[in-house]
N, CA, C, O and the ligand as a Tripos MOL2 file, in Angstrom:
@<TRIPOS>MOLECULE
protein
  293   291    74     0     0
PROTEIN
NO_CHARGES

@<TRIPOS>ATOM
      1 N         -15.3800   12.8960   -4.5210 N.3       1 MET1
      2 CA        -15.5190   11.3900   -3.9460 C.3       1 MET1
      3 C         -14.8630   10.5250   -5.0950 C.2       1 MET1
      4 O         -14.8560   10.8040   -6.2930 O.2       1 MET1
      5 N         -14.3470    9.4840   -4.5190 N.am      2 ASP2
      6 CA        -13.7750    8.5360   -5.4940 C.3       2 ASP2
      7 C         -14.8390    7.6860   -6.2920 C.2       2 ASP2
      8 O         -15.3860    6.7880   -5.6520 O.2       2 ASP2
      9 N         -15.1410    7.8330   -7.4040 N.am      3 ARG3
     10 CA        -16.2350    6.9820   -8.0530 C.3       3 ARG3
     11 C         -16.3750    5.6500   -7.6940 C.2       3 ARG3
     12 O         -17.5070    5.1670   -7.6740 O.2       3 ARG3
     13 N         -15.2340    4.8560   -7.3560 N.am      4 ARG4
     14 CA        -15.2960    3.4220   -7.1660 C.3       4 ARG4
     15 C         -16.2880    3.2700   -6.0750 C.2       4 ARG4
     16 O         -16.8640    2.1830   -6.0190 O.2       4 ARG4
     17 N         -16.6050    4.2380   -5.1410 N.am      5 TYR5
     18 CA        -17.5050    4.0740   -3.8920 C.3       5 TYR5
     19 C         -18.8290    4.7800   -4.0990 C.2       5 TYR5
     20 O         -19.5650    4.9350   -3.1250 O.2       5 TYR5
     21 N         -19.1770    5.2080   -5.2650 N.am      6 SER6
     22 CA        -20.3880    5.8690   -5.4320 C.3       6 SER6
     23 C         -21.2190    5.2600   -6.6820 C.2       6 SER6
     24 O         -20.7740    4.3840   -7.4240 O.2       6 SER6
     25 N         -22.3470    5.7900   -6.7860 N.am      7 MET7
     26 CA        -23.0320    5.3580   -8.1160 C.3       7 MET7
     27 C         -22.4480    5.8740   -9.2670 C.2       7 MET7
     28 O         -22.8210    5.3770  -10.3300 O.2       7 MET7
     29 N         -21.6340    6.7400   -9.2970 N.am      8 ALA8
     30 CA        -20.8690    7.2770  -10.3940 C.3       8 ALA8
     31 C         -20.1720    6.2900  -11.1040 C.2       8 ALA8
     32 O         -19.8210    6.4370  -12.2750 O.2       8 ALA8
     33 N         -19.9280    5.1210  -10.3190 N.am      9 ARG9
     34 CA        -19.1770    4.0010  -10.9840 C.3       9 ARG9
     35 C         -20.1460    3.3730  -12.1790 C.2       9 ARG9
     36 O         -19.7140    2.6210  -13.0530 O.2       9 ARG9
     37 N         -21.3810    3.7610  -12.0820 N.am     10 PHE10
     38 CA        -22.0930    3.0280  -13.2570 C.3      10 PHE10
     39 C         -22.3900    4.1090  -14.4390 C.2      10 PHE10
     40 O         -23.1560    3.9150  -15.3820 O.2      10 PHE10
     41 N         -21.6630    5.2360  -14.2090 N.am     11 ASN11
     42 CA        -21.8430    6.3050  -15.3680 C.3      11 ASN11
     43 C         -20.7900    5.9660  -16.3420 C.2      11 ASN11
     44 O         -19.6350    6.1840  -15.9780 O.2      11 ASN11
     45 N         -21.0090    5.4010  -17.6810 N.am     12 GLU12
     46 CA        -20.0690    5.0130  -18.4570 C.3      12 GLU12
     47 C         -19.4430    6.4280  -19.0960 C.2      12 GLU12
     48 O         -18.3880    6.3410  -19.7240 O.2      12 GLU12
     49 N         -19.9720    7.4950  -18.9680 N.am     13 ASP13
     50 CA        -19.3670    8.6730  -19.5250 C.3      13 ASP13
     51 C         -18.1290    9.0320  -18.7310 C.2      13 ASP13
     52 O         -17.2920    9.6690  -19.3710 O.2      13 ASP13
     53 N         -17.8760    8.7920  -17.6350 N.am     14 ILE14
     54 CA        -16.8580    8.8970  -16.7860 C.3      14 ILE14
     55 C         -15.7020    7.9210  -17.1120 C.2      14 ILE14
     56 O         -16.0190    6.7480  -16.9100 O.2      14 ILE14
     57 N         -14.5690    8.0900  -17.5200 N.am     15 PRO15
     58 CA        -13.5040    7.2020  -17.6040 C.3      15 PRO15
     59 C         -13.1050    6.4340  -16.4530 C.2      15 PRO15
     60 O         -13.1030    6.8520  -15.2960 O.2      15 PRO15
     61 N         -12.7120    5.1000  -16.9020 N.am     16 GLU16
     62 CA        -12.2820    4.3650  -15.6790 C.3      16 GLU16
     63 C         -11.1050    4.9020  -15.1240 C.2      16 GLU16
     64 O         -10.3480    5.4840  -15.9000 O.2      16 GLU16
     65 N         -10.7490    4.8100  -13.7310 N.am     17 PRO17
     66 CA         -9.4030    5.0750  -13.1220 C.3      17 PRO17
     67 C          -8.5060    4.2360  -13.9510 C.2      17 PRO17
     68 O          -8.6920    3.0600  -14.2630 O.2      17 PRO17
     69 N          -7.3050    5.1570  -14.3280 N.am     18 TYR18
     70 CA         -6.0920    4.6060  -14.7540 C.3      18 TYR18
     71 C          -5.2230    3.6340  -13.7820 C.2      18 TYR18
     72 O          -4.6830    4.1010  -12.7800 O.2      18 TYR18
     73 N          -5.1410    2.5800  -14.0450 N.am     19 VAL19
     74 CA         -4.2900    1.5410  -13.1620 C.3      19 VAL19
     75 C          -2.8530    1.8290  -13.6400 C.2      19 VAL19
     76 O          -2.4690    1.7750  -14.8080 O.2      19 VAL19
     77 N          -2.1010    2.1520  -12.5270 N.am     20 VAL20
     78 CA         -0.9390    2.4860  -12.9010 C.3      20 VAL20
     79 C           0.1200    1.2730  -12.6390 C.2      20 VAL20
     80 O           1.0270    0.9840  -13.4190 O.2      20 VAL20
     81 N          -0.1610    0.5970  -11.3700 N.am     21 ALA21
     82 CA          0.7520   -0.3730  -10.9770 C.3      21 ALA21
     83 C          -0.0310   -1.4110  -10.1720 C.2      21 ALA21
     84 O          -1.2110   -1.1560   -9.9310 O.2      21 ALA21
     85 N           0.4660   -2.4780   -9.7600 N.am     22 GLU22
     86 CA          0.0630   -3.4140   -8.7960 C.3      22 GLU22
     87 C           0.8460   -3.3450   -7.4930 C.2      22 GLU22
     88 O           2.0770   -3.3260   -7.4810 O.2      22 GLU22
     89 N           0.0440   -3.3060   -6.3240 N.am     23 CYS23
     90 CA          0.7070   -3.0850   -4.9360 C.3      23 CYS23
     91 C           1.5620   -4.2890   -4.6060 C.2      23 CYS23
     92 O           1.0900   -5.4090   -4.7980 O.2      23 CYS23
     93 N           2.7410   -4.1470   -4.1410 N.am     24 ALA24
     94 CA          3.5980   -5.0620   -3.8370 C.3      24 ALA24
     95 C           3.2600   -5.8620   -2.6340 C.2      24 ALA24
     96 O           3.6030   -7.0330   -2.4670 O.2      24 ALA24
     97 N           2.6260   -5.2100   -1.8830 N.am     25 GLN25
     98 CA          2.0490   -5.8710   -0.4420 C.3      25 GLN25
     99 C           0.7900   -6.5030   -0.6590 C.2      25 GLN25
    100 O           0.6980   -7.6810   -0.3140 O.2      25 GLN25
    101 N          -0.2420   -5.9130   -1.1880 N.am     26 CYS26
    102 CA         -1.6310   -6.5350   -1.2430 C.3      26 CYS26
    103 C          -2.0710   -7.1710   -2.4570 C.2      26 CYS26
    104 O          -2.9590   -8.0150   -2.5720 O.2      26 CYS26
    105 N          -1.2670   -6.6100   -3.4400 N.am     27 GLY27
    106 CA         -1.6390   -6.9610   -4.8420 C.3      27 GLY27
    107 C          -2.8640   -6.4180   -5.7680 C.2      27 GLY27
    108 O          -3.2450   -6.7940   -6.8760 O.2      27 GLY27
    109 N          -3.3340   -5.4090   -4.9140 N.am     28 GLY28
    110 CA         -4.2950   -4.6990   -5.3190 C.3      28 GLY28
    111 C          -3.8870   -3.5840   -6.4760 C.2      28 GLY28
    112 O          -2.7420   -3.1470   -6.5860 O.2      28 GLY28
    113 N          -4.9420   -3.2080   -7.2810 N.am     29 ASP29
    114 CA         -4.4140   -2.1320   -8.3060 C.3      29 ASP29
    115 C          -4.0760   -0.9160   -7.5630 C.2      29 ASP29
    116 O          -4.6540   -0.6980   -6.4980 O.2      29 ASP29
    117 N          -3.1660   -0.0720   -8.0320 N.am     30 ILE30
    118 CA         -2.8210    1.2000   -7.6450 C.3      30 ILE30
    119 C          -3.3800    2.0830   -8.9050 C.2      30 ILE30
    120 O          -3.0710    1.8050  -10.0640 O.2      30 ILE30
    121 N          -4.2080    3.1390   -8.5690 N.am     31 TYR31
    122 CA         -4.8330    3.9540   -9.4210 C.3      31 TYR31
    123 C          -4.1750    5.3130   -9.5090 C.2      31 TYR31
    124 O          -3.7520    5.8330   -8.4770 O.2      31 TYR31
    125 N          -4.0670    5.9020  -10.6450 N.am     32 GLU32
    126 CA         -3.6500    7.2550  -10.5310 C.3      32 GLU32
    127 C          -4.3720    8.1120   -9.6590 C.2      32 GLU32
    128 O          -5.6030    8.1030   -9.6360 O.2      32 GLU32
    129 N          -3.6460    8.8890   -8.9050 N.am     33 GLY33
    130 CA         -4.0670    9.6560   -7.7930 C.3      33 GLY33
    131 C          -4.0470    9.1030   -6.5310 C.2      33 GLY33
    132 O          -4.2740    9.7760   -5.5260 O.2      33 GLY33
    133 N          -3.7540    7.7540   -6.5050 N.am     34 ASP34
    134 CA         -3.4310    7.0730   -5.0570 C.3      34 ASP34
    135 C          -2.3240    7.4790   -4.4300 C.2      34 ASP34
    136 O          -1.3090    7.7670   -5.0630 O.2      34 ASP34
    137 N          -2.4070    7.5530   -2.9970 N.am     35 GLU35
    138 CA         -0.9900    7.7440   -2.3210 C.3      35 GLU35
    139 C          -0.4800    6.6780   -2.1310 C.2      35 GLU35
    140 O          -1.1080    5.7920   -1.5510 O.2      35 GLU35
    141 N           0.8050    6.4950   -2.5780 N.am     36 VAL36
    142 CA          1.7750    5.3800   -2.5100 C.3      36 VAL36
    143 C           2.9940    5.6020   -1.9700 C.2      36 VAL36
    144 O           3.3360    6.7650   -1.7550 O.2      36 VAL36
    145 N           3.8340    4.5490   -1.6670 N.am     37 SER37
    146 CA          5.3320    4.6750   -1.4190 C.3      37 SER37
    147 C           6.1740    3.9840   -2.4210 C.2      37 SER37
    148 O           5.7580    2.8500   -2.6550 O.2      37 SER37
    149 N           7.1330    4.2910   -3.0210 N.am     38 ARG38
    150 CA          7.9210    3.4850   -3.9850 C.3      38 ARG38
    151 C           8.9090    2.9630   -3.1200 C.2      38 ARG38
    152 O           9.4060    3.5460   -2.1560 O.2      38 ARG38
    153 N           9.1890    1.7040   -3.5720 N.am     39 ILE39
    154 CA         10.1580    0.7710   -2.9410 C.3      39 ILE39
    155 C          11.6810    1.1510   -3.4750 C.2      39 ILE39
    156 O          11.9560    1.3090   -4.6650 O.2      39 ILE39
    157 N          12.5400    1.2590   -2.4690 N.am     40 ASP40
    158 CA         13.7350    1.7380   -2.7200 C.3      40 ASP40
    159 C          14.5270    0.9340   -3.4840 C.2      40 ASP40
    160 O          15.1690    1.5390   -4.3430 O.2      40 ASP40
    161 N          14.7110   -0.5120   -3.4200 N.am     41 ASP41
    162 CA         15.4170   -1.4230   -3.9630 C.3      41 ASP41
    163 C          14.8260   -2.0140   -5.3700 C.2      41 ASP41
    164 O          15.4360   -2.1450   -6.4310 O.2      41 ASP41
    165 N          13.6320   -2.2920   -5.1110 N.am     42 GLY42
    166 CA         12.8000   -3.0990   -6.2340 C.3      42 GLY42
    167 C          12.1660   -2.1280   -7.3480 C.2      42 GLY42
    168 O          11.8820   -2.5290   -8.4770 O.2      42 GLY42
    169 N          11.9880   -0.8880   -6.9360 N.am     43 GLY43
    170 CA         11.2920   -0.0930   -7.8970 C.3      43 GLY43
    171 C           9.6440   -0.1300   -8.0690 C.2      43 GLY43
    172 O           9.0170    0.4420   -8.9610 O.2      43 GLY43
    173 N           9.1490   -0.8600   -7.1090 N.am     44 GLY44
    174 CA          7.7160   -1.1610   -7.1690 C.3      44 GLY44
    175 C           6.9940   -0.1190   -6.2110 C.2      44 GLY44
    176 O           7.5910    0.8120   -5.6700 O.2      44 GLY44
    177 N           5.7640   -0.3600   -6.0780 N.am     45 TYR45
    178 CA          5.0170    0.7170   -5.2790 C.3      45 TYR45
    179 C           3.9560   -0.0440   -4.3010 C.2      45 TYR45
    180 O           3.3820   -1.1020   -4.5570 O.2      45 TYR45
    181 N           3.8420    0.6800   -3.2180 N.am     46 VAL46
    182 CA          2.7250   -0.0160   -2.3920 C.3      46 VAL46
    183 C           1.7220    1.2300   -1.9570 C.2      46 VAL46
    184 O           2.1040    2.3970   -1.8690 O.2      46 VAL46
    185 N           0.4160    0.7920   -1.7090 N.am     47 HIS47
    186 CA         -0.3810    1.9480   -1.1450 C.3      47 HIS47
    187 C           0.2840    2.3020    0.2140 C.2      47 HIS47
    188 O           0.9490    1.5460    0.9220 O.2      47 HIS47
    189 N          -0.0360    3.6340    0.4390 N.am     48 ASP48
    190 CA          0.4010    4.0390    1.7060 C.3      48 ASP48
    191 C          -0.1350    3.3460    2.8350 C.2      48 ASP48
    192 O           0.5390    3.2800    3.8630 O.2      48 ASP48
    193 N          -1.4500    2.7370    2.7590 N.am     49 ARG49
    194 CA         -2.0800    1.9450    3.7600 C.3      49 ARG49
    195 C          -1.3260    0.4410    3.9130 C.2      49 ARG49
    196 O          -1.5860   -0.3290    4.8370 O.2      49 ARG49
    197 N          -0.5840    0.2270    3.1070 N.am     50 CYS50
    198 CA          0.1000   -0.9800    2.9230 C.3      50 CYS50
    199 C           1.7030   -0.9980    3.3330 C.2      50 CYS50
    200 O           2.3380   -2.0380    3.5050 O.2      50 CYS50
    201 N           2.2270    0.2930    3.4540 N.am     51 ALA51
    202 CA          3.5690    0.4490    3.6730 C.3      51 ALA51
    203 C           4.1870    0.0420    4.9780 C.2      51 ALA51
    204 O           5.3410   -0.3770    5.0610 O.2      51 ALA51
    205 N           3.3880    0.1810    5.9730 N.am     52 THR52
    206 CA          3.8430   -0.1430    7.4000 C.3      52 THR52
    207 C           4.0180   -1.7110    7.2110 C.2      52 THR52
    208 O           5.0960   -2.2290    7.5020 O.2      52 THR52
    209 N           2.9620   -2.4660    6.7250 N.am     53 THR53
    210 CA          3.0530   -3.7980    6.9020 C.3      53 THR53
    211 C           4.0110   -4.4130    5.8550 C.2      53 THR53
    212 O           4.5120   -5.5310    5.9770 O.2      53 THR53
    213 N           4.1990   -3.6490    4.9080 N.am     54 TYR54
    214 CA          5.3670   -4.1330    3.7410 C.3      54 TYR54
    215 C           6.7320   -4.2040    4.5160 C.2      54 TYR54
    216 O           7.3910   -5.2420    4.5640 O.2      54 TYR54
    217 N           7.1680   -2.8590    5.2080 N.am     55 ALA55
    218 CA          8.4480   -2.7070    5.8410 C.3      55 ALA55
    219 C           8.4620   -3.8200    7.0140 C.2      55 ALA55
    220 O           9.4380   -4.5550    7.1660 O.2      55 ALA55
    221 N           7.4270   -3.8870    7.7520 N.am     56 MET56
    222 CA          7.4770   -4.7760    8.9350 C.3      56 MET56
    223 C           7.7490   -6.1700    8.5120 C.2      56 MET56
    224 O           8.4210   -6.8390    9.2970 O.2      56 MET56
    225 N           7.3530   -6.7240    7.4210 N.am     57 GLU57
    226 CA          7.5770   -7.9810    7.0020 C.3      57 GLU57
    227 C           8.9390   -8.2390    6.3670 C.2      57 GLU57
    228 O           9.4490   -9.3570    6.2910 O.2      57 GLU57
    229 N           9.5100   -7.0540    5.8970 N.am     58 ARG58
    230 CA         10.8340   -7.2310    5.2240 C.3      58 ARG58
    231 C          12.1100   -6.7570    6.0260 C.2      58 ARG58
    232 O          13.1930   -7.3350    5.9300 O.2      58 ARG58
    233 N          11.9030   -5.7270    6.7730 N.am     59 VAL59
    234 CA         13.0200   -5.1160    7.5260 C.3      59 VAL59
    235 C          13.2110   -5.6130    8.8840 C.2      59 VAL59
    236 O          14.3440   -5.9200    9.2540 O.2      59 VAL59
    237 N          12.1460   -5.7250    9.7060 N.am     60 TYR60
    238 CA         12.2560   -6.0940   11.0860 C.3      60 TYR60
    239 C          11.8740   -7.6020   11.3800 C.2      60 TYR60
    240 O          11.1220   -8.2630   10.6640 O.2      60 TYR60
    241 N          12.3670   -7.9630   12.2950 N.am     61 ASP61
    242 CA         12.1110   -9.4290   12.4870 C.3      61 ASP61
    243 C          11.3860   -9.6270   14.0380 C.2      61 ASP61
    244 O          11.0580  -10.7330   14.4690 O.2      61 ASP61
    245 N          11.2230   -8.4850   14.7040 N.am     62 ALA62
    246 CA         10.4880   -8.3550   16.0980 C.3      62 ALA62
    247 C          10.0580   -6.8930   16.2020 C.2      62 ALA62
    248 O          10.5050   -5.9930   15.4910 O.2      62 ALA62
    249 N           9.1290   -6.7510   17.1780 N.am     63 ALA63
    250 CA          8.7890   -5.4010   17.4630 C.3      63 ALA63
    251 C           8.1230   -5.5100   18.7690 C.2      63 ALA63
    252 O           7.3410   -6.4190   19.0480 O.2      63 ALA63
    253 N           8.4810   -4.4890   19.6160 N.am     64 GLY64
    254 CA          7.8940   -4.4780   20.9760 C.3      64 GLY64
    255 C           8.6420   -3.7830   21.9880 C.2      64 GLY64
    256 O           9.2900   -2.7740   21.7120 O.2      64 GLY64
    257 N           8.5890   -4.2660   23.1390 N.am     65 ILE65
    258 CA          9.2290   -3.5210   24.4670 C.3      65 ILE65
    259 C          10.5520   -4.4710   24.5070 C.2      65 ILE65
    260 O          10.4560   -5.6980   24.5160 O.2      65 ILE65
    261 N          11.8070   -3.7730   24.5280 N.am     66 ILE66
    262 CA         13.0970   -4.3650   24.6630 C.3      66 ILE66
    263 C          13.3230   -4.4900   26.1620 C.2      66 ILE66
    264 O          13.0640   -3.5430   26.9050 O.2      66 ILE66
    265 N          13.8040   -5.6500   26.6200 N.am     67 GLY67
    266 CA         14.1820   -5.8050   28.0790 C.3      67 GLY67
    267 C          15.6460   -5.6550   28.1820 C.2      67 GLY67
    268 O          16.3340   -5.4740   27.1780 O.2      67 GLY67
    269 N          16.1820   -5.7310   29.4730 N.am     68 LYS68
    270 CA         17.7250   -5.5780   29.7330 C.3      68 LYS68
    271 C          18.6730   -6.5360   28.9790 C.2      68 LYS68
    272 O          19.8550   -6.3240   28.7100 O.2      68 LYS68
    273 N          17.9780   -7.5720   28.7040 N.am     69 ASP69
    274 CA         18.7950   -8.6940   27.9580 C.3      69 ASP69
    275 C          18.6350   -8.4520   26.5500 C.2      69 ASP69
    276 O          19.1730   -9.3240   25.8680 O.2      69 ASP69
    277 N          18.0720   -7.5540   25.9130 N.am     70 GLY70
    278 CA         17.9340   -7.1690   24.5950 C.3      70 GLY70
    279 C          16.8520   -8.0050   23.8410 C.2      70 GLY70
    280 O          16.6160   -7.8750   22.6400 O.2      70 GLY70
    281 N          16.2570   -8.8290   24.6330 N.am     71 GLU71
    282 CA         15.0360   -9.3430   24.0370 C.3      71 GLU71
    283 C          13.8860   -8.5730   23.9150 C.2      71 GLU71
    284 O          13.6210   -7.7060   24.7480 O.2      71 GLU71
    285 N          13.1950   -8.8020   22.9790 N.am     72 ILE72
    286 CA         11.8470   -8.0410   22.6210 C.3      72 ILE72
    287 C          10.6980   -8.7730   22.8880 C.2      72 ILE72
    288 O          10.4940   -9.8500   22.3280 O.2      72 ILE72
    289 N           9.7840   -8.1970   23.8450 N.am     73 ASN73
    290 CA          8.6400   -9.0670   24.3150 C.3      73 ASN73
    291 C           7.3930   -8.2770   23.7530 C.2      73 ASN73
    292 O           6.2540   -8.7020   23.9480 O.2      73 ASN73
    293 ZN         -1.7560   -2.3460   -1.3790 Zn       74 ZN74
@<TRIPOS>BOND
     1     1     2 1
     2     2     3 1
     3     3     4 2
     4     3     5 am
     5     5     6 1
     6     6     7 1
     7     7     8 2
     8     7     9 am
     9     9    10 1
    10    10    11 1
    11    11    12 2
    12    11    13 am
    13    13    14 1
    14    14    15 1
    15    15    16 2
    16    15    17 am
    17    17    18 1
    18    18    19 1
    19    19    20 2
    20    19    21 am
    21    21    22 1
    22    22    23 1
    23    23    24 2
    24    23    25 am
    25    25    26 1
    26    26    27 1
    27    27    28 2
    28    27    29 am
    29    29    30 1
    30    30    31 1
    31    31    32 2
    32    31    33 am
    33    33    34 1
    34    34    35 1
    35    35    36 2
    36    35    37 am
    37    37    38 1
    38    38    39 1
    39    39    40 2
    40    39    41 am
    41    41    42 1
    42    42    43 1
    43    43    44 2
    44    43    45 am
    45    45    46 1
    46    46    47 1
    47    47    48 2
    48    47    49 am
    49    49    50 1
    50    50    51 1
    51    51    52 2
    52    51    53 am
    53    53    54 1
    54    54    55 1
    55    55    56 2
    56    55    57 am
    57    57    58 1
    58    58    59 1
    59    59    60 2
    60    59    61 am
    61    61    62 1
    62    62    63 1
    63    63    64 2
    64    63    65 am
    65    65    66 1
    66    66    67 1
    67    67    68 2
    68    67    69 am
    69    69    70 1
    70    70    71 1
    71    71    72 2
    72    71    73 am
    73    73    74 1
    74    74    75 1
    75    75    76 2
    76    75    77 am
    77    77    78 1
    78    78    79 1
    79    79    80 2
    80    79    81 am
    81    81    82 1
    82    82    83 1
    83    83    84 2
    84    83    85 am
    85    85    86 1
    86    86    87 1
    87    87    88 2
    88    87    89 am
    89    89    90 1
    90    90    91 1
    91    91    92 2
    92    91    93 am
    93    93    94 1
    94    94    95 1
    95    95    96 2
    96    95    97 am
    97    97    98 1
    98    98    99 1
    99    99   100 2
   100    99   101 am
   101   101   102 1
   102   102   103 1
   103   103   104 2
   104   103   105 am
   105   105   106 1
   106   106   107 1
   107   107   108 2
   108   107   109 am
   109   109   110 1
   110   110   111 1
   111   111   112 2
   112   111   113 am
   113   113   114 1
   114   114   115 1
   115   115   116 2
   116   115   117 am
   117   117   118 1
   118   118   119 1
   119   119   120 2
   120   119   121 am
   121   121   122 1
   122   122   123 1
   123   123   124 2
   124   123   125 am
   125   125   126 1
   126   126   127 1
   127   127   128 2
   128   127   129 am
   129   129   130 1
   130   130   131 1
   131   131   132 2
   132   131   133 am
   133   133   134 1
   134   134   135 1
   135   135   136 2
   136   135   137 am
   137   137   138 1
   138   138   139 1
   139   139   140 2
   140   139   141 am
   141   141   142 1
   142   142   143 1
   143   143   144 2
   144   143   145 am
   145   145   146 1
   146   146   147 1
   147   147   148 2
   148   147   149 am
   149   149   150 1
   150   150   151 1
   151   151   152 2
   152   151   153 am
   153   153   154 1
   154   154   155 1
   155   155   156 2
   156   155   157 am
   157   157   158 1
   158   158   159 1
   159   159   160 2
   160   159   161 am
   161   161   162 1
   162   162   163 1
   163   163   164 2
   164   163   165 am
   165   165   166 1
   166   166   167 1
   167   167   168 2
   168   167   169 am
   169   169   170 1
   170   170   171 1
   171   171   172 2
   172   171   173 am
   173   173   174 1
   174   174   175 1
   175   175   176 2
   176   175   177 am
   177   177   178 1
   178   178   179 1
   179   179   180 2
   180   179   181 am
   181   181   182 1
   182   182   183 1
   183   183   184 2
   184   183   185 am
   185   185   186 1
   186   186   187 1
   187   187   188 2
   188   187   189 am
   189   189   190 1
   190   190   191 1
   191   191   192 2
   192   191   193 am
   193   193   194 1
   194   194   195 1
   195   195   196 2
   196   195   197 am
   197   197   198 1
   198   198   199 1
   199   199   200 2
   200   199   201 am
   201   201   202 1
   202   202   203 1
   203   203   204 2
   204   203   205 am
   205   205   206 1
   206   206   207 1
   207   207   208 2
   208   207   209 am
   209   209   210 1
   210   210   211 1
   211   211   212 2
   212   211   213 am
   213   213   214 1
   214   214   215 1
   215   215   216 2
   216   215   217 am
   217   217   218 1
   218   218   219 1
   219   219   220 2
   220   219   221 am
   221   221   222 1
   222   222   223 1
   223   223   224 2
   224   223   225 am
   225   225   226 1
   226   226   227 1
   227   227   228 2
   228   227   229 am
   229   229   230 1
   230   230   231 1
   231   231   232 2
   232   231   233 am
   233   233   234 1
   234   234   235 1
   235   235   236 2
   236   235   237 am
   237   237   238 1
   238   238   239 1
   239   239   240 2
   240   239   241 am
   241   241   242 1
   242   242   243 1
   243   243   244 2
   244   243   245 am
   245   245   246 1
   246   246   247 1
   247   247   248 2
   248   247   249 am
   249   249   250 1
   250   250   251 1
   251   251   252 2
   252   251   253 am
   253   253   254 1
   254   254   255 1
   255   255   256 2
   256   255   257 am
   257   257   258 1
   258   258   259 1
   259   259   260 2
   260   259   261 am
   261   261   262 1
   262   262   263 1
   263   263   264 2
   264   263   265 am
   265   265   266 1
   266   266   267 1
   267   267   268 2
   268   267   269 am
   269   269   270 1
   270   270   271 1
   271   271   272 2
   272   271   273 am
   273   273   274 1
   274   274   275 1
   275   275   276 2
   276   275   277 am
   277   277   278 1
   278   278   279 1
   279   279   280 2
   280   279   281 am
   281   281   282 1
   282   282   283 1
   283   283   284 2
   284   283   285 am
   285   285   286 1
   286   286   287 1
   287   287   288 2
   288   287   289 am
   289   289   290 1
   290   290   291 1
   291   291   292 2
@<TRIPOS>SUBSTRUCTURE
     1 MET1         2 RESIDUE 1 A MET
     2 ASP2         6 RESIDUE 1 A ASP
     3 ARG3        10 RESIDUE 1 A ARG
     4 ARG4        14 RESIDUE 1 A ARG
     5 TYR5        18 RESIDUE 1 A TYR
     6 SER6        22 RESIDUE 1 A SER
     7 MET7        26 RESIDUE 1 A MET
     8 ALA8        30 RESIDUE 1 A ALA
     9 ARG9        34 RESIDUE 1 A ARG
    10 PHE10       38 RESIDUE 1 A PHE
    11 ASN11       42 RESIDUE 1 A ASN
    12 GLU12       46 RESIDUE 1 A GLU
    13 ASP13       50 RESIDUE 1 A ASP
    14 ILE14       54 RESIDUE 1 A ILE
    15 PRO15       58 RESIDUE 1 A PRO
    16 GLU16       62 RESIDUE 1 A GLU
    17 PRO17       66 RESIDUE 1 A PRO
    18 TYR18       70 RESIDUE 1 A TYR
    19 VAL19       74 RESIDUE 1 A VAL
    20 VAL20       78 RESIDUE 1 A VAL
    21 ALA21       82 RESIDUE 1 A ALA
    22 GLU22       86 RESIDUE 1 A GLU
    23 CYS23       90 RESIDUE 1 A CYS
    24 ALA24       94 RESIDUE 1 A ALA
    25 GLN25       98 RESIDUE 1 A GLN
    26 CYS26      102 RESIDUE 1 A CYS
    27 GLY27      106 RESIDUE 1 A GLY
    28 GLY28      110 RESIDUE 1 A GLY
    29 ASP29      114 RESIDUE 1 A ASP
    30 ILE30      118 RESIDUE 1 A ILE
    31 TYR31      122 RESIDUE 1 A TYR
    32 GLU32      126 RESIDUE 1 A GLU
    33 GLY33      130 RESIDUE 1 A GLY
    34 ASP34      134 RESIDUE 1 A ASP
    35 GLU35      138 RESIDUE 1 A GLU
    36 VAL36      142 RESIDUE 1 A VAL
    37 SER37      146 RESIDUE 1 A SER
    38 ARG38      150 RESIDUE 1 A ARG
    39 ILE39      154 RESIDUE 1 A ILE
    40 ASP40      158 RESIDUE 1 A ASP
    41 ASP41      162 RESIDUE 1 A ASP
    42 GLY42      166 RESIDUE 1 A GLY
    43 GLY43      170 RESIDUE 1 A GLY
    44 GLY44      174 RESIDUE 1 A GLY
    45 TYR45      178 RESIDUE 1 A TYR
    46 VAL46      182 RESIDUE 1 A VAL
    47 HIS47      186 RESIDUE 1 A HIS
    48 ASP48      190 RESIDUE 1 A ASP
    49 ARG49      194 RESIDUE 1 A ARG
    50 CYS50      198 RESIDUE 1 A CYS
    51 ALA51      202 RESIDUE 1 A ALA
    52 THR52      206 RESIDUE 1 A THR
    53 THR53      210 RESIDUE 1 A THR
    54 TYR54      214 RESIDUE 1 A TYR
    55 ALA55      218 RESIDUE 1 A ALA
    56 MET56      222 RESIDUE 1 A MET
    57 GLU57      226 RESIDUE 1 A GLU
    58 ARG58      230 RESIDUE 1 A ARG
    59 VAL59      234 RESIDUE 1 A VAL
    60 TYR60      238 RESIDUE 1 A TYR
    61 ASP61      242 RESIDUE 1 A ASP
    62 ALA62      246 RESIDUE 1 A ALA
    63 ALA63      250 RESIDUE 1 A ALA
    64 GLY64      254 RESIDUE 1 A GLY
    65 ILE65      258 RESIDUE 1 A ILE
    66 ILE66      262 RESIDUE 1 A ILE
    67 GLY67      266 RESIDUE 1 A GLY
    68 LYS68      270 RESIDUE 1 A LYS
    69 ASP69      274 RESIDUE 1 A ASP
    70 GLY70      278 RESIDUE 1 A GLY
    71 GLU71      282 RESIDUE 1 A GLU
    72 ILE72      286 RESIDUE 1 A ILE
    73 ASN73      290 RESIDUE 1 A ASN
    74 ZN74       293 GROUP 0 **** ****
């Protein structure tokens, strides 16, 4: 279990989790052992849980069902 979510966070004998980077999407800390995606052009990182939102905000301008006219509803 991740110590951040258990009483072990109060045990000072256990070293603090190492912060590797800051998430480019949510701004939160990325700790050693977190699942992440590395950004292709910028070289930063995002949490896996933030990767879809990061891509949707930067790559696509619409998402949904496309109609005959090419419009997305
Ligand atoms: Zn994040």
